[in-house]
C-alpha positions as a Python dict, from the first residue, in 0.01 Angstrom:
ca = {
    (1, 'X'): (0, 0, 0),
    (2, 'X'): (283, -283, 13),
    (3, 'X'): (481, -271, 322),
    (4, 'X'): (749, -494, 414),
    (5, 'X'): (679, -655, 791),
    (6, 'X'): (969, -899, 784),
    (7, 'X'): (1187, -707, 1034),
    (8, 'X'): (908, -637, 1256),
    (9, 'X'): (825, -1033, 1314),
    (10, 'X'): (1183, -1045, 1458),
    (11, 'X'): (1101, -816, 1752),
    (12, 'X'): (994, -1011, 2069),
    (13, 'X'): (630, -907, 2111),
    (14, 'X'): (642, -650, 1810),
    (15, 'X'): (319, -669, 1574),
    (16, 'X'): (360, -653, 1184),
    (17, 'X'): (124, -376, 1051),
    (18, 'X'): (-194, -415, 815),
    (19, 'X'): (-65, -480, 494),
    (20, 'X'): (-245, -494, 139),
    (21, 'X'): (-44, -703, -137),
    (22, 'X'): (-151, -717, -477),
    (23, 'X'): (-111, -1061, -632),
    (24, 'X'): (165, -1060, -926),
    (25, 'X'): (212, -1305, -1182),
    (26, 'X'): (450, -1519, -1038),
    (27, 'X'): (218, -1559, -721),
    (28, 'X'): (-75, -1620, -914),
    (29, 'X'): (-209, -1974, -906),
    (30, 'X'): (-119, -2068, -545),
    (31, 'X'): (-311, -2149, -276),
    (32, 'X'): (-372, -1837, -9),
    (33, 'X'): (-218, -2078, 261),
    (34, 'X'): (104, -2100, 98),
    (35, 'X'): (112, -1762, 34),
    (36, 'X'): (70, -1681, 378),
    (37, 'X'): (336, -1892, 513),
    (38, 'X'): (606, -1763, 254),
    (39, 'X'): (477, -1447, 357),
    (40, 'X'): (496, -1502, 728),
    (41, 'X'): (790, -1731, 772),
    (42, 'X'): (816, -1720, 1131),
    (43, 'X'): (440, -1744, 1238),
    (44, 'X'): (366, -2111, 1313),
    (45, 'X'): (135, -2294, 1027),
    (46, 'X'): (-157, -2337, 1271),
    (47, 'X'): (-175, -1935, 1336),
    (48, 'X'): (-185, -1901, 967),
    (49, 'X'): (-516, -2131, 949),
    (50, 'X'): (-631, -1970, 1254),
    (51, 'X'): (-615, -1612, 1086),
    (52, 'X'): (-794, -1752, 795),
    (53, 'X'): (-1052, -1912, 986),
    (54, 'X'): (-1138, -1586, 1179),
    (55, 'X'): (-1162, -1396, 822),
    (56, 'X'): (-860, -1178, 966),
    (57, 'X'): (-703, -1283, 591),
    (58, 'X'): (-931, -1099, 316),
    (59, 'X'): (-899, -1149, -75),
    (60, 'X'): (-1072, -858, -263),
    (61, 'X'): (-1235, -744, 78),
    (62, 'X'): (-1397, -1098, 127),
    (63, 'X'): (-1324, -1398, 363),
    (64, 'X'): (-1161, -1679, 165),
    (65, 'X'): (-1092, -2070, 267),
    (66, 'X'): (-753, -2224, 275),
    (67, 'X'): (-792, -2381, -55),
    (68, 'X'): (-843, -2023, -278),
    (69, 'X'): (-605, -2014, -536),
    (70, 'X'): (-488, -1672, -599),
    (71, 'X'): (-566, -1485, -919),
    (72, 'X'): (-363, -1193, -1095),
    (73, 'X'): (-435, -889, -941),
    (74, 'X'): (-602, -986, -613),
    (75, 'X'): (-576, -768, -353),
    (76, 'X'): (-477, -974, -21),
    (77, 'X'): (-505, -799, 308),
    (78, 'X'): (-216, -923, 539),
    (79, 'X'): (-347, -885, 908),
    (80, 'X'): (-122, -770, 1192),
    (81, 'X'): (99, -1059, 1384),
    (82, 'X'): (227, -1061, 1689),
    (83, 'X'): (513, -1307, 1769),
    (84, 'X'): (790, -1417, 1998),
    (85, 'X'): (1097, -1512, 1824),
    (86, 'X'): (1131, -1806, 2059),
    (87, 'X'): (827, -1956, 1818),
    (88, 'X'): (1009, -1917, 1504),
    (89, 'X'): (1112, -2266, 1346),
    (90, 'X'): (1425, -2395, 1368),
    (91, 'X'): (1593, -2667, 1117),
    (92, 'X'): (1442, -2994, 1041),
    (93, 'X'): (1681, -3316, 1186),
    (94, 'X'): (1964, -3440, 948),
    (95, 'X'): (1781, -3759, 960),
    (96, 'X'): (1463, -3621, 789),
    (97, 'X'): (1674, -3454, 555),
    (98, 'X'): (1837, -3750, 477),
    (99, 'X'): (1538, -3956, 431),
    (100, 'X'): (1368, -3748, 178),
    (101, 'X'): (1639, -3722, -70),
    (102, 'X'): (1703, -4067, -20),
    (103, 'X'): (1324, -4067, -128),
    (104, 'X'): (1384, -3873, -454),
    (105, 'X'): (1299, -4111, -729),
    (106, 'X'): (1308, -3874, -1045),
    (107, 'X'): (1443, -3473, -1080),
    (108, 'X'): (1526, -3250, -1390),
    (109, 'X'): (1563, -2906, -1405),
    (110, 'X'): (1153, -2862, -1382),
    (111, 'X'): (1054, -3139, -1121),
    (112, 'X'): (1124, -3317, -841),
    (113, 'X'): (926, -3664, -767),
    (114, 'X'): (926, -3806, -407),
    (115, 'X'): (863, -4151, -312),
    (116, 'X'): (685, -4009, 5),
    (117, 'X'): (742, -4267, 325),
    (118, 'X'): (419, -4319, 533),
    (119, 'X'): (418, -4114, 841),
    (120, 'X'): (577, -3802, 698),
    (121, 'X'): (321, -3527, 642),
    (122, 'X'): (376, -3306, 320),
    (123, 'X'): (407, -2974, 546),
    (124, 'X'): (452, -2898, 904),
    (125, 'X'): (146, -2874, 1125),
    (126, 'X'): (-70, -3097, 1308),
    (127, 'X'): (159, -3217, 1555),
    (128, 'X'): (472, -3190, 1335),
    (129, 'X'): (725, -2926, 1325),
    (130, 'X'): (841, -2998, 980),
    (131, 'X'): (721, -3167, 682),
    (132, 'X'): (816, -3314, 370),
    (133, 'X'): (854, -2975, 194),
    (134, 'X'): (1023, -2813, 474),
    (135, 'X'): (1317, -3074, 476),
    (136, 'X'): (1315, -3038, 93),
    (137, 'X'): (1340, -2626, 124),
    (138, 'X'): (1633, -2700, 409),
    (139, 'X'): (1833, -2936, 212),
    (140, 'X'): (1763, -2713, -101),
    (141, 'X'): (1792, -2354, 9),
    (142, 'X'): (1873, -2193, -330),
    (143, 'X'): (1547, -2363, -490),
    (144, 'X'): (1203, -2224, -506),
    (145, 'X'): (1037, -2571, -464),
    (146, 'X'): (622, -2593, -416),
    (147, 'X'): (416, -2883, -398),
    (148, 'X'): (210, -2943, -727),
    (149, 'X'): (-38, -3205, -518),
    (150, 'X'): (-69, -3336, -163),
    (151, 'X'): (-89, -3676, -12),
    (152, 'X'): (-252, -3764, 333),
    (153, 'X'): (37, -3799, 626),
    (154, 'X'): (5, -4162, 612),
    (155, 'X'): (-27, -4258, 248),
    (156, 'X'): (311, -4323, 95),
    (157, 'X'): (363, -4288, -332),
    (158, 'X'): (445, -4054, -591),
    (159, 'X'): (442, -3687, -496),
    (160, 'X'): (562, -3398, -698),
    (161, 'X'): (728, -3122, -644),
    (162, 'X'): (773, -2784, -875),
    (163, 'X'): (1110, -2670, -895),
    (164, 'X'): (1008, -2330, -1054),
    (165, 'X'): (694, -2131, -1048),
    (166, 'X'): (603, -2181, -1413),
    (167, 'X'): (636, -2547, -1388),
    (168, 'X'): (400, -2521, -1084),
    (169, 'X'): (158, -2300, -1243),
    (170, 'X'): (100, -2540, -1562),
    (171, 'X'): (97, -2847, -1387),
    (172, 'X'): (-209, -2691, -1174),
    (173, 'X'): (-371, -2605, -1501),
    (174, 'X'): (-323, -2960, -1587),
    (175, 'X'): (-483, -3071, -1286),
    (176, 'X'): (-771, -2856, -1312),
    (177, 'X'): (-821, -2950, -1663),
    (178, 'X'): (-823, -3320, -1577),
    (179, 'X'): (-543, -3349, -1789),
    (180, 'X'): (-344, -3567, -1520),
    (181, 'X'): (-353, -3938, -1427),
    (182, 'X'): (-273, -4036, -1034),
    (183, 'X'): (-326, -4425, -958),
    (184, 'X'): (-318, -4549, -630),
    (185, 'X'): (-283, -4887, -491),
    (186, 'X'): (-569, -4989, -196),
    (187, 'X'): (-642, -5260, 0),
    (188, 'X'): (-1045, -5241, 94),
    (189, 'X'): (-1223, -5454, 327),
    (190, 'X'): (-1447, -5745, 235),
    (191, 'X'): (-1493, -5888, -134),
    (192, 'X'): (-1558, -5649, -398),
    (193, 'X'): (-1835, -5752, -609),
    (194, 'X'): (-1925, -5403, -832),
    (195, 'X'): (-1651, -5483, -1080),
    (196, 'X'): (-1480, -5220, -1234),
    (197, 'X'): (-1659, -4897, -1081),
    (198, 'X'): (-1688, -4564, -1133),
    (199, 'X'): (-1768, -4355, -832),
    (200, 'X'): (-1903, -4023, -923),
    (201, 'X'): (-1996, -3871, -558),
    (202, 'X'): (-1977, -3474, -483),
    (203, 'X'): (-1774, -3444, -162),
    (204, 'X'): (-1795, -3167, 111),
    (205, 'X'): (-1567, -3109, 399),
    (206, 'X'): (-1752, -3069, 712),
    (207, 'X'): (-1616, -2865, 1055),
    (208, 'X'): (-1318, -2994, 1181),
    (209, 'X'): (-1321, -3260, 1415),
    (210, 'X'): (-1057, -3258, 1709),
    (211, 'X'): (-849, -3015, 1458),
    (212, 'X'): (-918, -3276, 1165),
    (213, 'X'): (-1088, -3244, 855),
    (214, 'X'): (-1379, -3481, 817),
    (215, 'X'): (-1552, -3527, 457),
    (216, 'X'): (-1882, -3645, 366),
    (217, 'X'): (-2054, -3743, 46),
    (218, 'X'): (-2307, -3449, -2),
    (219, 'X'): (-2530, -3334, -304),
    (220, 'X'): (-2391, -2988, -235),
    (221, 'X'): (-1997, -3056, -236),
    (222, 'X'): (-1753, -3040, -492),
    (223, 'X'): (-1750, -3272, -803),
    (224, 'X'): (-1549, -3606, -728),
    (225, 'X'): (-1489, -3901, -928),
    (226, 'X'): (-1278, -4227, -844),
    (227, 'X'): (-1241, -4542, -1045),
    (228, 'X'): (-1180, -4850, -876),
    (229, 'X'): (-1074, -5126, -1062),
    (230, 'X'): (-1018, -5476, -835),
    (231, 'X'): (-671, -5661, -915),
    (232, 'X'): (-669, -5970, -631),
    (233, 'X'): (-938, -6112, -403),
    (234, 'X'): (-864, -6227, -42),
    (235, 'X'): (-1207, -6395, 9),
    (236, 'X'): (-1403, -6257, 223),
    (237, 'X'): (-1152, -6058, 393),
    (238, 'X'): (-1019, -5809, 163),
    (239, 'X'): (-994, -5703, -231),
    (240, 'X'): (-674, -5498, -359),
    (241, 'X'): (-791, -5226, -578),
    (242, 'X'): (-618, -5000, -844),
    (243, 'X'): (-771, -4659, -801),
    (244, 'X'): (-788, -4356, -1039),
    (245, 'X'): (-878, -4003, -955),
    (246, 'X'): (-930, -3790, -1233),
    (247, 'X'): (-1012, -3513, -928),
    (248, 'X'): (-810, -3496, -645),
    (249, 'X'): (-1053, -3387, -334),
    (250, 'X'): (-931, -3428, 34),
    (251, 'X'): (-972, -3781, 160),
    (252, 'X'): (-1134, -3862, -188),
    (253, 'X'): (-1081, -4236, -210),
    (254, 'X'): (-1102, -4310, 167),
    (255, 'X'): (-1481, -4175, 157),
    (256, 'X'): (-1569, -4277, -189),
    (257, 'X'): (-1449, -4666, -84),
    (258, 'X'): (-1652, -4608, 264),
    (259, 'X'): (-1946, -4479, 22),
    (260, 'X'): (-1900, -4820, -169),
    (261, 'X'): (-1960, -5030, 146),
    (262, 'X'): (-1595, -5112, 131),
    (263, 'X'): (-1381, -4873, 362),
    (264, 'X'): (-997, -4859, 313),
    (265, 'X'): (-830, -5131, 559),
    (266, 'X'): (-639, -4943, 807),
    (267, 'X'): (-821, -4618, 804),
    (268, 'X'): (-902, -4519, 1136),
    (269, 'X'): (-1126, -4235, 1055),
    (270, 'X'): (-1376, -4362, 790),
    (271, 'X'): (-1288, -4747, 823),
    (272, 'X'): (-1389, -5037, 1040),
    (273, 'X'): (-1258, -5066, 1342),
    (274, 'X'): (-1319, -5435, 1418),
    (275, 'X'): (-1187, -5512, 1036),
    (276, 'X'): (-886, -5284, 1145),
    (277, 'X'): (-772, -5438, 1438),
    (278, 'X'): (-800, -5780, 1305),
    (279, 'X'): (-557, -5645, 1004),
    (280, 'X'): (-365, -5505, 1263),
    (281, 'X'): (-261, -5836, 1409),
    (282, 'X'): (-169, -5943, 1074),
    (283, 'X'): (97, -5658, 1060),
    (284, 'X'): (-124, -5342, 888),
    (285, 'X'): (-8, -5037, 1091),
    (286, 'X'): (-147, -4784, 889),
    (287, 'X'): (-383, -4731, 621),
    (288, 'X'): (-347, -4951, 318),
    (289, 'X'): (-324, -4645, 46),
    (290, 'X'): (-20, -4626, -219),
    (291, 'X'): (9, -4336, -485),
    (292, 'X'): (150, -4588, -715),
    (293, 'X'): (191, -4361, -1038),
    (294, 'X'): (159, -4033, -1211),
    (295, 'X'): (138, -3965, -1544),
    (296, 'X'): (69, -3654, -1816),
    (297, 'X'): (190, -3497, -2116),
    (298, 'X'): (387, -3205, -2072),
    (299, 'X'): (166, -2847, -2123),
    (300, 'X'): (319, -2705, -2480),
    (301, 'X'): (549, -2994, -2555),
    (302, 'X'): (295, -3299, -2544),
    (303, 'X'): (578, -3485, -2439),
    (304, 'X'): (464, -3798, -2232),
    (305, 'X'): (567, -3816, -1864),
    (306, 'X'): (527, -4123, -1638),
    (307, 'X'): (656, -4233, -1298),
    (308, 'X'): (589, -4479, -1056),
    (309, 'X'): (681, -4610, -715),
    (310, 'X'): (669, -4978, -625),
    (311, 'X'): (426, -5084, -326),
    (312, 'X'): (631, -5052, -4),
    (313, 'X'): (773, -5318, 188),
    (314, 'X'): (538, -5297, 476),
    (315, 'X'): (239, -5329, 243),
    (316, 'X'): (394, -5595, 58),
    (317, 'X'): (432, -5757, 381),
    (318, 'X'): (63, -5747, 446),
    (319, 'X'): (-52, -5912, 128),
    (320, 'X'): (205, -6179, 174),
    (321, 'X'): (11, -6263, 561),
    (322, 'X'): (-326, -6291, 356),
    (323, 'X'): (-252, -6473, 52),
    (324, 'X'): (-335, -6813, 118),
    (325, 'X'): (-56, -7043, 143),
    (326, 'X'): (-73, -7320, -174),
    (327, 'X'): (16, -7650, -52),
    (328, 'X'): (223, -7867, -254),
    (329, 'X'): (70, -8200, -350),
    (330, 'X'): (165, -8503, -153),
    (331, 'X'): (430, -8738, -287),
    (332, 'X'): (297, -9076, -426),
}
């Protein structure tokens, strides 16, 4: 049974019917949460996740997590949803639209690359009505835009957005096969004395704490690998690192850095309160983590692709603040 419930959702207090939807080739490969938000366009994001947590959404009659990726032929049960039209989302502000459009650093007919500003979530929810993807869709209403990957709200840097379903599917496959190289710049606490270090530690997401995810190293978690390389030392205070992630788990770099005994500075979830307070006094107002570059070869053609975003001004200022001033030798 395929029922169009869109009209029912716009009636005050109306309730949509239960719908069974078979996943098409165009829909295969996307996450179930994104699929649901495209179907329930006027339903708040928080409610969509609540439907998933409660098991009201089923795939092939089984409960699934928000990260589940749909497969061609999957049967999705869409539960009845009641909504008041007063809860329907409006439109992102003009200032947000302009900010995101100015942050586009690359585009062709298949792909957009955004130098995501810190403080902007990639999607709405968690206290924000609109995120980067909603702003892009509002400013480009004729396009079918989907996030290729994600960045935490306070992380800045390169974010890929597919402009068509074929690009999204091929890049997701590339990520799963380890064919996309993502490099980050991070400032960690203390003097890193581990050299170039590969951290291979599985990660598991625990129950949400105060509505937020908390990730930990766990033997039964998902395989996760981060490659840390020290670039610059600032005495016992900090070390600037280059970090490559063959895998892309939630909070991966943050948890792996903490696991190595050198948490990211400015990280209020996994970091050290005292060190963060010291760095805040020196101008660090958020986590020091920046997605510096993304590189891969386009599936099928093998044509290389590389894009990079420079360290933003707020993080450059922090580096300047902790760099020792070289005194000029006195004149004789």
